[in-house]
N, CA, C, O and the ligand as a Tripos MOL2 file, in Angstrom:
@<TRIPOS>MOLECULE
protein
  301   299    76     0     0
PROTEIN
NO_CHARGES

@<TRIPOS>ATOM
      1 N           0.8420   -1.1880    0.0000 N.3       1 MET1
      2 CA          0.0000    0.0000    0.0000 C.3       1 MET1
      3 C           0.8860    1.2510    0.0000 C.2       1 MET1
      4 O           1.9780    1.2720    0.5670 O.2       1 MET1
      5 N           0.3770    2.2670   -0.6480 N.am      2 PHE2
      6 CA          1.1560    3.5020   -0.7620 C.3       2 PHE2
      7 C           0.3290    4.6690   -0.2580 C.2       2 PHE2
      8 O          -0.8740    4.7570   -0.5060 O.2       2 PHE2
      9 N           1.0000    5.5630    0.4550 N.am      3 VAL3
     10 CA          0.3010    6.7140    0.9970 C.3       3 VAL3
     11 C           0.9100    7.9850    0.4000 C.2       3 VAL3
     12 O           2.1250    8.1050    0.2470 O.2       3 VAL3
     13 N           0.0320    8.9210    0.0710 N.am      4 CYS4
     14 CA          0.4760   10.2120   -0.4370 C.3       4 CYS4
     15 C           0.9760   11.0560    0.7380 C.2       4 CYS4
     16 O           0.2550   11.2480    1.7180 O.2       4 CYS4
     17 N           2.2080   11.5580    0.6390 N.am      5 ARG5
     18 CA          2.7640   12.3430    1.7410 C.3       5 ARG5
     19 C           2.0530   13.6820    1.9050 C.2       5 ARG5
     20 O           2.1100   14.2920    2.9730 O.2       5 ARG5
     21 N           1.3840   14.1390    0.8510 N.am      6 LYS6
     22 CA          0.7520   15.4570    0.9260 C.3       6 LYS6
     23 C          -0.6400   15.3970    1.5560 C.2       6 LYS6
     24 O          -0.9610   16.1890    2.4420 O.2       6 LYS6
     25 N          -1.4700   14.4460    1.0900 N.am      7 CYS7
     26 CA         -2.8510   14.4380    1.5680 C.3       7 CYS7
     27 C          -3.1830   13.1960    2.3890 C.2       7 CYS7
     28 O          -4.2870   13.0780    2.9200 O.2       7 CYS7
     29 N          -2.2180   12.2600    2.4940 N.am      8 LYS8
     30 CA         -2.3630   11.0590    3.3210 C.3       8 LYS8
     31 C          -3.4030   10.0640    2.8090 C.2       8 LYS8
     32 O          -3.7780    9.1330    3.5220 O.2       8 LYS8
     33 N          -3.8630   10.2590    1.5890 N.am      9 LYS9
     34 CA         -4.7570    9.2610    1.0140 C.3       9 LYS9
     35 C          -3.9470    8.0240    0.6380 C.2       9 LYS9
     36 O          -2.7930    8.1220    0.2200 O.2       9 LYS9
     37 N          -4.5710    6.8630    0.7950 N.am     10 VAL10
     38 CA         -3.8860    5.6040    0.5440 C.3      10 VAL10
     39 C          -4.3710    4.9810   -0.7620 C.2      10 VAL10
     40 O          -5.5720    4.8460   -0.9960 O.2      10 VAL10
     41 N          -3.4310    4.6130   -1.5860 N.am     11 ASP11
     42 CA         -3.7150    3.9020   -2.8400 C.3      11 ASP11
     43 C          -4.7530    4.6110   -3.7000 C.2      11 ASP11
     44 O          -5.5510    3.9710   -4.3840 O.2      11 ASP11
     45 N          -4.7320    5.9090   -3.6570 N.am     12 ASN12
     46 CA         -5.6460    6.6790   -4.5000 C.3      12 ASN12
     47 C          -4.7990    7.3720   -5.5630 C.2      12 ASN12
     48 O          -4.3240    8.4900   -5.3650 O.2      12 ASN12
     49 N          -4.6200    6.6920   -6.6910 N.am     13 PHE13
     50 CA         -3.7110    7.2510   -7.6980 C.3      13 PHE13
     51 C          -4.1190    6.8350   -9.1000 C.2      13 PHE13
     52 O          -4.8500    5.8650   -9.3030 O.2      13 PHE13
     53 N          -3.6350    7.5800  -10.0320 N.am     14 ASP14
     54 CA         -3.7500    7.2320  -11.4370 C.3      14 ASP14
     55 C          -2.3410    7.1520  -11.9970 C.2      14 ASP14
     56 O          -1.4220    7.8130  -11.5140 O.2      14 ASP14
     57 N          -2.1920    6.3370  -13.0170 N.am     15 LEU15
     58 CA         -0.8780    6.2140  -13.6210 C.3      15 LEU15
     59 C          -0.7280    7.1730  -14.7870 C.2      15 LEU15
     60 O          -1.6730    7.4290  -15.5330 O.2      15 LEU15
     61 N           0.4660    7.6890  -14.9230 N.am     16 MET16
     62 CA          0.8030    8.4830  -16.0880 C.3      16 MET16
     63 C           1.5490    7.5670  -17.0540 C.2      16 MET16
     64 O           2.6960    7.1940  -16.8090 O.2      16 MET16
     65 N           0.9020    7.2150  -18.1310 N.am     17 LEU17
     66 CA          1.5850    6.4010  -19.1340 C.3      17 LEU17
     67 C           2.3320    7.3390  -20.0720 C.2      17 LEU17
     68 O           1.8770    8.4430  -20.3690 O.2      17 LEU17
     69 N           3.4620    6.8840  -20.5200 N.am     18 SER18
     70 CA          4.2760    7.7600  -21.3680 C.3      18 SER18
     71 C           3.5530    8.0480  -22.6750 C.2      18 SER18
     72 O           2.7450    7.2470  -23.1450 O.2      18 SER18
     73 N           3.8510    9.1830  -23.2410 N.am     19 HIS19
     74 CA          3.1520    9.6030  -24.4620 C.3      19 HIS19
     75 C           3.4380    8.6640  -25.6220 C.2      19 HIS19
     76 O           2.6350    8.5420  -26.5470 O.2      19 HIS19
     77 N           4.5670    8.0100  -25.5670 N.am     20 GLY20
     78 CA          4.9170    7.0930  -26.6380 C.3      20 GLY20
     79 C           4.3110    5.7140  -26.4720 C.2      20 GLY20
     80 O           4.5150    4.8290  -27.3040 O.2      20 GLY20
     81 N           3.5620    5.5360  -25.3880 N.am     21 TYR21
     82 CA          3.0000    4.2110  -25.1220 C.3      21 TYR21
     83 C           2.0100    3.8040  -26.2020 C.2      21 TYR21
     84 O           1.1120    4.5700  -26.5540 O.2      21 TYR21
     85 N           2.1780    2.5840  -26.7320 N.am     22 GLN22
     86 CA          1.4020    2.1690  -27.8970 C.3      22 GLN22
     87 C           0.1260    1.4020  -27.5420 C.2      22 GLN22
     88 O          -0.7650    1.2690  -28.3810 O.2      22 GLN22
     89 N           0.0280    0.9010  -26.3200 N.am     23 GLY23
     90 CA         -1.0970    0.0420  -25.9730 C.3      23 GLY23
     91 C          -2.3710    0.8180  -25.7140 C.2      23 GLY23
     92 O          -2.4160    2.0390  -25.8620 O.2      23 GLY23
     93 N          -3.3830    0.1070  -25.3340 N.am     24 GLU24
     94 CA         -4.6780    0.6990  -25.0440 C.3      24 GLU24
     95 C          -4.6250    1.5430  -23.7630 C.2      24 GLU24
     96 O          -5.3650    2.5150  -23.6110 O.2      24 GLU24
     97 N          -3.7500    1.1550  -22.8670 N.am     25 GLY25
     98 CA         -3.5900    1.9020  -21.6280 C.3      25 GLY25
     99 C          -4.6500    1.5880  -20.5970 C.2      25 GLY25
    100 O          -5.0210    2.4440  -19.7940 O.2      25 GLY25
    101 N          -5.1400    0.3530  -20.6180 N.am     26 LYS26
    102 CA         -6.1470   -0.0550  -19.6490 C.3      26 LYS26
    103 C          -5.4430   -0.4590  -18.3490 C.2      26 LYS26
    104 O          -4.6800   -1.4250  -18.3250 O.2      26 LYS26
    105 N          -5.7010    0.2790  -17.2840 N.am     27 VAL27
    106 CA         -5.0070    0.0710  -16.0140 C.3      27 VAL27
    107 C          -5.9830   -0.4690  -14.9780 C.2      27 VAL27
    108 O          -7.0790    0.0620  -14.8000 O.2      27 VAL27
    109 N          -5.5670   -1.5340  -14.2970 N.am     28 GLU28
    110 CA         -6.3750   -2.0610  -13.1990 C.3      28 GLU28
    111 C          -5.5140   -2.1890  -11.9570 C.2      28 GLU28
    112 O          -4.3370   -2.5430  -12.0290 O.2      28 GLU28
    113 N          -6.1180   -1.8960  -10.8220 N.am     29 LYS29
    114 CA         -5.4440   -2.1160   -9.5470 C.3      29 LYS29
    115 C          -6.0720   -3.3380   -8.8970 C.2      29 LYS29
    116 O          -7.2950   -3.4440   -8.8030 O.2      29 LYS29
    117 N          -5.2440   -4.2410   -8.4580 N.am     30 ILE30
    118 CA         -5.7210   -5.4720   -7.8350 C.3      30 ILE30
    119 C          -5.0690   -5.5980   -6.4660 C.2      30 ILE30
    120 O          -3.8590   -5.4160   -6.3290 O.2      30 ILE30
    121 N          -5.8690   -5.9090   -5.4570 N.am     31 VAL31
    122 CA         -5.3060   -6.1760   -4.1370 C.3      31 VAL31
    123 C          -5.5790   -7.6320   -3.8070 C.2      31 VAL31
    124 O          -6.7310   -8.0670   -3.7980 O.2      31 VAL31
    125 N          -4.5220   -8.3860   -3.5360 N.am     32 ASP32
    126 CA         -4.7170   -9.8080   -3.2720 C.3      32 ASP32
    127 C          -5.1360  -10.0460   -1.8180 C.2      32 ASP32
    128 O          -5.3020   -9.1040   -1.0440 O.2      32 ASP32
    129 N          -5.3020  -11.3120   -1.4670 N.am     33 ALA33
    130 CA         -5.8170  -11.6590   -0.1450 C.3      33 ALA33
    131 C          -4.8980  -11.2000    0.9750 C.2      33 ALA33
    132 O          -5.3480  -11.0300    2.1080 O.2      33 ALA33
    133 N          -3.6200  -10.9970    0.6800 N.am     34 ASN34
    134 CA         -2.6700  -10.5410    1.6840 C.3      34 ASN34
    135 C          -2.5640   -9.0210    1.7390 C.2      34 ASN34
    136 O          -1.7440   -8.4730    2.4760 O.2      34 ASN34
    137 N          -3.3920   -8.3540    0.9610 N.am     35 GLY35
    138 CA         -3.3500   -6.9060    0.9550 C.3      35 GLY35
    139 C          -2.2390   -6.3430    0.0960 C.2      35 GLY35
    140 O          -1.9380   -5.1510    0.1640 O.2      35 GLY35
    141 N          -1.6380   -7.1780   -0.6990 N.am     36 LYS36
    142 CA         -0.5580   -6.7290   -1.5760 C.3      36 LYS36
    143 C          -1.1600   -6.2290   -2.8820 C.2      36 LYS36
    144 O          -1.9780   -6.9070   -3.5040 O.2      36 LYS36
    145 N          -0.7540   -5.0570   -3.2810 N.am     37 MET37
    146 CA         -1.3440   -4.4800   -4.4770 C.3      37 MET37
    147 C          -0.5390   -4.8220   -5.7220 C.2      37 MET37
    148 O           0.6910   -4.8080   -5.7210 O.2      37 MET37
    149 N          -1.2650   -5.1260   -6.7690 N.am     38 MET38
    150 CA         -0.6440   -5.3410   -8.0630 C.3      38 MET38
    151 C          -1.3370   -4.4420   -9.0730 C.2      38 MET38
    152 O          -2.5070   -4.0910   -8.9200 O.2      38 MET38
    153 N          -0.6040   -4.0830  -10.0870 N.am     39 ILE39
    154 CA         -1.1530   -3.2380  -11.1390 C.3      39 ILE39
    155 C          -1.0940   -4.0110  -12.4480 C.2      39 ILE39
    156 O          -0.0870   -4.6420  -12.7710 O.2      39 ILE39
    157 N          -2.1750   -3.9500  -13.1830 N.am     40 THR40
    158 CA         -2.2000   -4.5490  -14.5090 C.3      40 THR40
    159 C          -2.3450   -3.4440  -15.5480 C.2      40 THR40
    160 O          -3.2710   -2.6350  -15.4810 O.2      40 THR40
    161 N          -1.4380   -3.4170  -16.4950 N.am     41 VAL41
    162 CA         -1.5480   -2.4950  -17.6230 C.3      41 VAL41
    163 C          -1.6400   -3.3300  -18.8900 C.2      41 VAL41
    164 O          -0.6860   -4.0020  -19.2820 O.2      41 VAL41
    165 N          -2.8040   -3.2740  -19.5190 N.am     42 ASP42
    166 CA         -3.0310   -4.0320  -20.7500 C.3      42 ASP42
    167 C          -2.6260   -5.4990  -20.6120 C.2      42 ASP42
    168 O          -1.9970   -6.0690  -21.5030 O.2      42 ASP42
    169 N          -2.9970   -6.0950  -19.4860 N.am     43 GLY43
    170 CA         -2.7720   -7.5140  -19.3040 C.3      43 GLY43
    171 C          -1.4170   -7.8780  -18.7190 C.2      43 GLY43
    172 O          -1.1720   -9.0420  -18.4030 O.2      43 GLY43
    173 N          -0.5330   -6.8950  -18.5730 N.am     44 TYR44
    174 CA          0.7660   -7.1470  -17.9550 C.3      44 TYR44
    175 C           0.6870   -6.7640  -16.4860 C.2      44 TYR44
    176 O           0.4590   -5.6030  -16.1460 O.2      44 TYR44
    177 N           0.8790   -7.7600  -15.6130 N.am     45 THR45
    178 CA          0.6990   -7.5390  -14.1830 C.3      45 THR45
    179 C           2.0440   -7.4660  -13.4740 C.2      45 THR45
    180 O           2.9480   -8.2550  -13.7490 O.2      45 THR45
    181 N           2.1630   -6.5190  -12.5650 N.am     46 PHE46
    182 CA          3.3960   -6.3800  -11.8070 C.3      46 PHE46
    183 C           3.0880   -5.7850  -10.4440 C.2      46 PHE46
    184 O           2.0210   -5.2120  -10.2200 O.2      46 PHE46
    185 N           4.0420   -5.9340   -9.5420 N.am     47 VAL47
    186 CA          3.9240   -5.3520   -8.2100 C.3      47 VAL47
    187 C           4.6860   -4.0280   -8.2210 C.2      47 VAL47
    188 O           5.8980   -4.0140   -8.4380 O.2      47 VAL47
    189 N           3.9970   -2.9330   -7.9940 N.am     48 PRO48
    190 CA          4.6790   -1.6440   -8.0390 C.3      48 PRO48
    191 C           5.5610   -1.4300   -6.8260 C.2      48 PRO48
    192 O           5.1610   -1.7460   -5.7050 O.2      48 PRO48
    193 N           6.7460   -0.9010   -7.0320 N.am     49 ASP49
    194 CA          7.5720   -0.5230   -5.8890 C.3      49 ASP49
    195 C           7.5540    1.0050   -5.7520 C.2      49 ASP49
    196 O           6.9630    1.7130   -6.5670 O.2      49 ASP49
    197 N           8.2030    1.4760   -4.7200 N.am     50 LEU50
    198 CA          8.1460    2.9060   -4.4220 C.3      50 LEU50
    199 C           8.7430    3.7370   -5.5610 C.2      50 LEU50
    200 O           8.2680    4.8290   -5.8730 O.2      50 LEU50
    201 N           9.7830    3.1970   -6.1620 N.am     51 ASP51
    202 CA         10.4270    3.8870   -7.2660 C.3      51 ASP51
    203 C           9.4590    4.0660   -8.4350 C.2      51 ASP51
    204 O           9.3700    5.1350   -9.0390 O.2      51 ASP51
    205 N           8.7380    2.9860   -8.7320 N.am     52 PHE52
    206 CA          7.7410    3.0590   -9.8050 C.3      52 PHE52
    207 C           6.6810    4.1020   -9.4840 C.2      52 PHE52
    208 O           6.3240    4.9220  -10.3290 O.2      52 PHE52
    209 N           6.1870    4.0620   -8.2630 N.am     53 MET53
    210 CA          5.1280    4.9900   -7.8730 C.3      53 MET53
    211 C           5.5580    6.4380   -8.0450 C.2      53 MET53
    212 O           4.8080    7.2690   -8.5570 O.2      53 MET53
    213 N           6.7760    6.7260   -7.6090 N.am     54 ASN54
    214 CA          7.2250    8.1140   -7.6570 C.3      54 ASN54
    215 C           7.5870    8.5700   -9.0640 C.2      54 ASN54
    216 O           7.8010    9.7580   -9.3050 O.2      54 ASN54
    217 N           7.6550    7.6260   -9.9800 N.am     55 ASN55
    218 CA          7.9060    8.0120  -11.3610 C.3      55 ASN55
    219 C           6.6370    8.0980  -12.1910 C.2      55 ASN55
    220 O           6.5620    8.8940  -13.1270 O.2      55 ASN55
    221 N           5.6350    7.2850  -11.8590 N.am     56 TYR56
    222 CA          4.4970    7.1390  -12.7670 C.3      56 TYR56
    223 C           3.1380    7.4000  -12.1560 C.2      56 TYR56
    224 O           2.1460    7.4620  -12.8820 O.2      56 TYR56
    225 N           3.0590    7.5520  -10.8600 N.am     57 ALA57
    226 CA          1.7420    7.6650  -10.2430 C.3      57 ALA57
    227 C           1.4600    9.1050   -9.8110 C.2      57 ALA57
    228 O           2.3090    9.7760   -9.2240 O.2      57 ALA57
    229 N           0.2610    9.5520  -10.1150 N.am     58 VAL58
    230 CA         -0.1880   10.8630   -9.6720 C.3      58 VAL58
    231 C          -1.3310   10.6610   -8.6820 C.2      58 VAL58
    232 O          -2.2150    9.8330   -8.9040 O.2      58 VAL58
    233 N          -1.3070   11.4080   -7.6090 N.am     59 CYS59
    234 CA         -2.3270   11.2310   -6.5750 C.3      59 CYS59
    235 C          -3.6970   11.5970   -7.1250 C.2      59 CYS59
    236 O          -3.8800   12.6670   -7.7060 O.2      59 CYS59
    237 N          -4.6590   10.6940   -6.9360 N.am     60 GLY60
    238 CA         -6.0020   10.9230   -7.4430 C.3      60 GLY60
    239 C          -6.7800   11.9430   -6.6260 C.2      60 GLY60
    240 O          -7.8640   12.3690   -7.0240 O.2      60 GLY60
    241 N          -6.2310   12.3300   -5.4920 N.am     61 TYR61
    242 CA         -6.9490   13.2690   -4.6270 C.3      61 TYR61
    243 C          -6.3660   14.6830   -4.7400 C.2      61 TYR61
    244 O          -7.0880   15.6380   -5.0260 O.2      61 TYR61
    245 N          -5.0490   14.8030   -4.5120 N.am     62 CYS62
    246 CA         -4.4570   16.1420   -4.5000 C.3      62 CYS62
    247 C          -3.6440   16.4280   -5.7550 C.2      62 CYS62
    248 O          -3.1580   17.5440   -5.9400 O.2      62 CYS62
    249 N          -3.4920   15.4280   -6.6170 N.am     63 GLY63
    250 CA         -2.7480   15.6510   -7.8520 C.3      63 GLY63
    251 C          -1.2460   15.6550   -7.6700 C.2      63 GLY63
    252 O          -0.5070   15.9880   -8.5970 O.2      63 GLY63
    253 N          -0.7860   15.2880   -6.4870 N.am     64 GLY64
    254 CA          0.6470   15.2980   -6.2110 C.3      64 GLY64
    255 C           1.3930   14.2190   -6.9810 C.2      64 GLY64
    256 O           0.8510   13.1540   -7.2760 O.2      64 GLY64
    257 N           2.6500   14.5180   -7.2990 N.am     65 ILE65
    258 CA          3.5400   13.5120   -7.8740 C.3      65 ILE65
    259 C           4.8130   13.4760   -7.0440 C.2      65 ILE65
    260 O           5.0860   14.3930   -6.2700 O.2      65 ILE65
    261 N           5.5880   12.4160   -7.2100 N.am     66 TYR66
    262 CA          6.8040   12.2100   -6.4060 C.3      66 TYR66
    263 C           6.4960   12.3270   -4.9140 C.2      66 TYR66
    264 O           7.3190   12.8340   -4.1520 O.2      66 TYR66
    265 N           5.3370   11.8710   -4.4970 N.am     67 CYS67
    266 CA          4.9010   12.1370   -3.1180 C.3      67 CYS67
    267 C           4.5250   10.8520   -2.3840 C.2      67 CYS67
    268 O           3.8030   10.9000   -1.3880 O.2      67 CYS67
    269 N           5.0100    9.6980   -2.8680 N.am     68 TRP68
    270 CA          4.5250    8.4390   -2.2940 C.3      68 TRP68
    271 C           5.4710    7.8420   -1.2780 C.2      68 TRP68
    272 O           6.6920    7.9460   -1.3900 O.2      68 TRP68
    273 N           4.8780    7.2200   -0.2930 N.am     69 ASP69
    274 CA          5.6040    6.4710    0.7250 C.3      69 ASP69
    275 C           4.8910    5.1450    0.9380 C.2      69 ASP69
    276 O           3.7030    5.0090    0.6440 O.2      69 ASP69
    277 N           5.6270    4.1750    1.4500 N.am     70 TYR70
    278 CA          4.9650    2.9320    1.8340 C.3      70 TYR70
    279 C           4.0570    3.1830    3.0330 C.2      70 TYR70
    280 O           4.3610    3.9940    3.9080 O.2      70 TYR70
    281 N           2.9450    2.4750    3.0500 N.am     71 SER71
    282 CA          2.0240    2.5950    4.1660 C.3      71 SER71
    283 C           1.7630    1.2240    4.7620 C.2      71 SER71
    284 O           1.5630    0.2420    4.0470 O.2      71 SER71
    285 N           1.7700    1.1780    6.0740 N.am     72 LYS72
    286 CA          1.4370   -0.0710    6.7540 C.3      72 LYS72
    287 C          -0.0450   -0.1070    7.0970 C.2      72 LYS72
    288 O          -0.5670   -1.1150    7.5720 O.2      72 LYS72
    289 N          -0.7000    0.9970    6.8510 N.am     73 GLN73
    290 CA         -2.1100    1.1320    7.2170 C.3      73 GLN73
    291 C          -2.9680    0.1010    6.4780 C.2      73 GLN73
    292 O          -2.7590   -0.1700    5.2950 O.2      73 GLN73
    293 N          -3.9150   -0.4520    7.1860 N.am     74 VAL74
    294 CA         -4.8150   -1.4200    6.5940 C.3      74 VAL74
    295 C          -6.2080   -0.8090    6.5360 C.2      74 VAL74
    296 O          -6.7100   -0.2520    7.5130 O.2      74 VAL74
    297 N          -6.8090   -0.9300    5.3710 N.am     75 LYS75
    298 CA         -8.1470   -0.3470    5.2230 C.3      75 LYS75
    299 C          -9.1890   -1.1510    5.9630 C.2      75 LYS75
    300 O         -10.3680   -0.8000    5.9430 O.2      75 LYS75
    301 ZN         -2.3150   13.3100   -2.4130 Zn       76 ZN76
@<TRIPOS>BOND
     1     1     2 1
     2     2     3 1
     3     3     4 2
     4     3     5 am
     5     5     6 1
     6     6     7 1
     7     7     8 2
     8     7     9 am
     9     9    10 1
    10    10    11 1
    11    11    12 2
    12    11    13 am
    13    13    14 1
    14    14    15 1
    15    15    16 2
    16    15    17 am
    17    17    18 1
    18    18    19 1
    19    19    20 2
    20    19    21 am
    21    21    22 1
    22    22    23 1
    23    23    24 2
    24    23    25 am
    25    25    26 1
    26    26    27 1
    27    27    28 2
    28    27    29 am
    29    29    30 1
    30    30    31 1
    31    31    32 2
    32    31    33 am
    33    33    34 1
    34    34    35 1
    35    35    36 2
    36    35    37 am
    37    37    38 1
    38    38    39 1
    39    39    40 2
    40    39    41 am
    41    41    42 1
    42    42    43 1
    43    43    44 2
    44    43    45 am
    45    45    46 1
    46    46    47 1
    47    47    48 2
    48    47    49 am
    49    49    50 1
    50    50    51 1
    51    51    52 2
    52    51    53 am
    53    53    54 1
    54    54    55 1
    55    55    56 2
    56    55    57 am
    57    57    58 1
    58    58    59 1
    59    59    60 2
    60    59    61 am
    61    61    62 1
    62    62    63 1
    63    63    64 2
    64    63    65 am
    65    65    66 1
    66    66    67 1
    67    67    68 2
    68    67    69 am
    69    69    70 1
    70    70    71 1
    71    71    72 2
    72    71    73 am
    73    73    74 1
    74    74    75 1
    75    75    76 2
    76    75    77 am
    77    77    78 1
    78    78    79 1
    79    79    80 2
    80    79    81 am
    81    81    82 1
    82    82    83 1
    83    83    84 2
    84    83    85 am
    85    85    86 1
    86    86    87 1
    87    87    88 2
    88    87    89 am
    89    89    90 1
    90    90    91 1
    91    91    92 2
    92    91    93 am
    93    93    94 1
    94    94    95 1
    95    95    96 2
    96    95    97 am
    97    97    98 1
    98    98    99 1
    99    99   100 2
   100    99   101 am
   101   101   102 1
   102   102   103 1
   103   103   104 2
   104   103   105 am
   105   105   106 1
   106   106   107 1
   107   107   108 2
   108   107   109 am
   109   109   110 1
   110   110   111 1
   111   111   112 2
   112   111   113 am
   113   113   114 1
   114   114   115 1
   115   115   116 2
   116   115   117 am
   117   117   118 1
   118   118   119 1
   119   119   120 2
   120   119   121 am
   121   121   122 1
   122   122   123 1
   123   123   124 2
   124   123   125 am
   125   125   126 1
   126   126   127 1
   127   127   128 2
   128   127   129 am
   129   129   130 1
   130   130   131 1
   131   131   132 2
   132   131   133 am
   133   133   134 1
   134   134   135 1
   135   135   136 2
   136   135   137 am
   137   137   138 1
   138   138   139 1
   139   139   140 2
   140   139   141 am
   141   141   142 1
   142   142   143 1
   143   143   144 2
   144   143   145 am
   145   145   146 1
   146   146   147 1
   147   147   148 2
   148   147   149 am
   149   149   150 1
   150   150   151 1
   151   151   152 2
   152   151   153 am
   153   153   154 1
   154   154   155 1
   155   155   156 2
   156   155   157 am
   157   157   158 1
   158   158   159 1
   159   159   160 2
   160   159   161 am
   161   161   162 1
   162   162   163 1
   163   163   164 2
   164   163   165 am
   165   165   166 1
   166   166   167 1
   167   167   168 2
   168   167   169 am
   169   169   170 1
   170   170   171 1
   171   171   172 2
   172   171   173 am
   173   173   174 1
   174   174   175 1
   175   175   176 2
   176   175   177 am
   177   177   178 1
   178   178   179 1
   179   179   180 2
   180   179   181 am
   181   181   182 1
   182   182   183 1
   183   183   184 2
   184   183   185 am
   185   185   186 1
   186   186   187 1
   187   187   188 2
   188   187   189 am
   189   189   190 1
   190   190   191 1
   191   191   192 2
   192   191   193 am
   193   193   194 1
   194   194   195 1
   195   195   196 2
   196   195   197 am
   197   197   198 1
   198   198   199 1
   199   199   200 2
   200   199   201 am
   201   201   202 1
   202   202   203 1
   203   203   204 2
   204   203   205 am
   205   205   206 1
   206   206   207 1
   207   207   208 2
   208   207   209 am
   209   209   210 1
   210   210   211 1
   211   211   212 2
   212   211   213 am
   213   213   214 1
   214   214   215 1
   215   215   216 2
   216   215   217 am
   217   217   218 1
   218   218   219 1
   219   219   220 2
   220   219   221 am
   221   221   222 1
   222   222   223 1
   223   223   224 2
   224   223   225 am
   225   225   226 1
   226   226   227 1
   227   227   228 2
   228   227   229 am
   229   229   230 1
   230   230   231 1
   231   231   232 2
   232   231   233 am
   233   233   234 1
   234   234   235 1
   235   235   236 2
   236   235   237 am
   237   237   238 1
   238   238   239 1
   239   239   240 2
   240   239   241 am
   241   241   242 1
   242   242   243 1
   243   243   244 2
   244   243   245 am
   245   245   246 1
   246   246   247 1
   247   247   248 2
   248   247   249 am
   249   249   250 1
   250   250   251 1
   251   251   252 2
   252   251   253 am
   253   253   254 1
   254   254   255 1
   255   255   256 2
   256   255   257 am
   257   257   258 1
   258   258   259 1
   259   259   260 2
   260   259   261 am
   261   261   262 1
   262   262   263 1
   263   263   264 2
   264   263   265 am
   265   265   266 1
   266   266   267 1
   267   267   268 2
   268   267   269 am
   269   269   270 1
   270   270   271 1
   271   271   272 2
   272   271   273 am
   273   273   274 1
   274   274   275 1
   275   275   276 2
   276   275   277 am
   277   277   278 1
   278   278   279 1
   279   279   280 2
   280   279   281 am
   281   281   282 1
   282   282   283 1
   283   283   284 2
   284   283   285 am
   285   285   286 1
   286   286   287 1
   287   287   288 2
   288   287   289 am
   289   289   290 1
   290   290   291 1
   291   291   292 2
   292   291   293 am
   293   293   294 1
   294   294   295 1
   295   295   296 2
   296   295   297 am
   297   297   298 1
   298   298   299 1
   299   299   300 2
@<TRIPOS>SUBSTRUCTURE
     1 MET1         2 RESIDUE 1 A MET
     2 PHE2         6 RESIDUE 1 A PHE
     3 VAL3        10 RESIDUE 1 A VAL
     4 CYS4        14 RESIDUE 1 A CYS
     5 ARG5        18 RESIDUE 1 A ARG
     6 LYS6        22 RESIDUE 1 A LYS
     7 CYS7        26 RESIDUE 1 A CYS
     8 LYS8        30 RESIDUE 1 A LYS
     9 LYS9        34 RESIDUE 1 A LYS
    10 VAL10       38 RESIDUE 1 A VAL
    11 ASP11       42 RESIDUE 1 A ASP
    12 ASN12       46 RESIDUE 1 A ASN
    13 PHE13       50 RESIDUE 1 A PHE
    14 ASP14       54 RESIDUE 1 A ASP
    15 LEU15       58 RESIDUE 1 A LEU
    16 MET16       62 RESIDUE 1 A MET
    17 LEU17       66 RESIDUE 1 A LEU
    18 SER18       70 RESIDUE 1 A SER
    19 HIS19       74 RESIDUE 1 A HIS
    20 GLY20       78 RESIDUE 1 A GLY
    21 TYR21       82 RESIDUE 1 A TYR
    22 GLN22       86 RESIDUE 1 A GLN
    23 GLY23       90 RESIDUE 1 A GLY
    24 GLU24       94 RESIDUE 1 A GLU
    25 GLY25       98 RESIDUE 1 A GLY
    26 LYS26      102 RESIDUE 1 A LYS
    27 VAL27      106 RESIDUE 1 A VAL
    28 GLU28      110 RESIDUE 1 A GLU
    29 LYS29      114 RESIDUE 1 A LYS
    30 ILE30      118 RESIDUE 1 A ILE
    31 VAL31      122 RESIDUE 1 A VAL
    32 ASP32      126 RESIDUE 1 A ASP
    33 ALA33      130 RESIDUE 1 A ALA
    34 ASN34      134 RESIDUE 1 A ASN
    35 GLY35      138 RESIDUE 1 A GLY
    36 LYS36      142 RESIDUE 1 A LYS
    37 MET37      146 RESIDUE 1 A MET
    38 MET38      150 RESIDUE 1 A MET
    39 ILE39      154 RESIDUE 1 A ILE
    40 THR40      158 RESIDUE 1 A THR
    41 VAL41      162 RESIDUE 1 A VAL
    42 ASP42      166 RESIDUE 1 A ASP
    43 GLY43      170 RESIDUE 1 A GLY
    44 TYR44      174 RESIDUE 1 A TYR
    45 THR45      178 RESIDUE 1 A THR
    46 PHE46      182 RESIDUE 1 A PHE
    47 VAL47      186 RESIDUE 1 A VAL
    48 PRO48      190 RESIDUE 1 A PRO
    49 ASP49      194 RESIDUE 1 A ASP
    50 LEU50      198 RESIDUE 1 A LEU
    51 ASP51      202 RESIDUE 1 A ASP
    52 PHE52      206 RESIDUE 1 A PHE
    53 MET53      210 RESIDUE 1 A MET
    54 ASN54      214 RESIDUE 1 A ASN
    55 ASN55      218 RESIDUE 1 A ASN
    56 TYR56      222 RESIDUE 1 A TYR
    57 ALA57      226 RESIDUE 1 A ALA
    58 VAL58      230 RESIDUE 1 A VAL
    59 CYS59      234 RESIDUE 1 A CYS
    60 GLY60      238 RESIDUE 1 A GLY
    61 TYR61      242 RESIDUE 1 A TYR
    62 CYS62      246 RESIDUE 1 A CYS
    63 GLY63      250 RESIDUE 1 A GLY
    64 GLY64      254 RESIDUE 1 A GLY
    65 ILE65      258 RESIDUE 1 A ILE
    66 TYR66      262 RESIDUE 1 A TYR
    67 CYS67      266 RESIDUE 1 A CYS
    68 TRP68      270 RESIDUE 1 A TRP
    69 ASP69      274 RESIDUE 1 A ASP
    70 TYR70      278 RESIDUE 1 A TYR
    71 SER71      282 RESIDUE 1 A SER
    72 LYS72      286 RESIDUE 1 A LYS
    73 GLN73      290 RESIDUE 1 A GLN
    74 VAL74      294 RESIDUE 1 A VAL
    75 LYS75      298 RESIDUE 1 A LYS
    76 ZN76       301 GROUP 0 **** ****
């Protein structure tokens, strides 16, 4: 889980896909039974790390970027 350092919202984000990206850009967020989040982009699934988040994720609440931290908080 990731928390926005600015507004403290958890896992509320959208991805910024690069302008050169050729796919459909269909993004899904999946949380497994252990609370581990995975992201699927056009059928390719991966576990995002903090580095990925700070490069590609924009906060869906405050619009912040480069603002993510790991969160231990459980919803
Ligand atoms: Zn935020």
